[in-house]
C-alpha positions as CSV (number, residue, x, y, z in Angstrom):
1,M,56.6,111.3,-26.7
2,T,56.6,112.1,-23.4
3,M,58.4,115.2,-22.0
4,R,61.1,113.1,-20.5
5,Q,61.7,111.6,-23.8
6,A,61.7,114.9,-25.5
7,M,64.0,116.7,-22.9
8,F,66.5,113.8,-23.5
9,D,66.2,113.9,-27.4
10,R,67.0,117.6,-27.2
11,S,70.0,117.2,-25.0
12,S,71.6,114.6,-26.7
13,A,74.4,116.7,-28.0
14,F,75.4,116.5,-24.1
15,E,76.8,113.7,-22.3
16,S,74.4,114.0,-19.7
17,Q,71.6,116.1,-18.3
18,E,74.0,117.5,-15.7
19,N,76.2,118.9,-18.4
20,L,73.2,120.3,-20.1
21,I,72.2,122.0,-16.8
22,N,75.7,123.3,-16.2
23,W,75.9,124.7,-19.7
24,L,72.4,126.6,-19.3
25,R,73.7,127.7,-16.0
26,T,77.0,128.8,-17.5
27,Q,75.2,131.0,-20.1
28,D,73.0,132.6,-17.7
29,L,76.2,133.7,-15.8
30,V,77.5,135.0,-19.2
31,L,74.6,137.1,-19.8
32,Q,74.7,138.6,-16.5
33,R,78.2,139.7,-16.7
34,W,77.6,140.9,-20.1
35,R,74.9,143.1,-18.7
36,D,76.6,144.5,-15.9
37,D,79.6,145.4,-18.3
38,V,76.9,147.2,-20.2
39,L,75.2,149.1,-17.4
40,A,78.8,150.2,-16.2
41,Q,79.1,152.0,-19.6
42,P,77.6,155.9,-19.2
43,D,75.8,155.5,-22.7
44,A,74.3,151.9,-21.7
45,D,71.7,151.0,-24.7
46,M,68.6,150.1,-22.4
47,R,66.9,148.3,-25.2
48,F,69.9,145.9,-25.4
49,I,69.8,145.2,-21.7
50,E,65.9,144.5,-22.1
51,R,66.8,141.6,-24.9
52,L,69.5,140.5,-22.6
53,E,66.9,140.0,-19.7
54,A,64.4,138.6,-22.1
55,H,67.2,136.0,-23.2
56,R,67.9,135.6,-19.4
57,S,64.1,134.6,-18.4
58,W,64.1,132.1,-21.3
59,L,67.1,130.4,-20.1
60,A,65.6,130.4,-16.6
61,W,62.3,128.9,-17.8
62,E,64.6,126.3,-19.9
63,L,66.4,125.7,-16.9
64,S,63.4,125.0,-14.8
65,R,62.2,122.5,-17.7
66,V,65.4,120.4,-17.6
67,E,65.8,120.3,-14.0
68,G,62.3,119.2,-13.6
69,V,63.1,116.2,-15.7
70,V,66.2,115.3,-13.9
């Protein structure tokens, strides 16, 4: 199975690659805003922020892979 086939199979729940890309971008935006909300609190949990950023890094990596297939 080629990378292109694997990405298509994985994204079959979405109507198109474009929808998958838009969903991934939306998830990143949600995480950014969540991070900003947490950072605005005086007792912000930095470990939580680190976990959010780790997830954002994964999303960015996944997005680059998906966009490379389109």
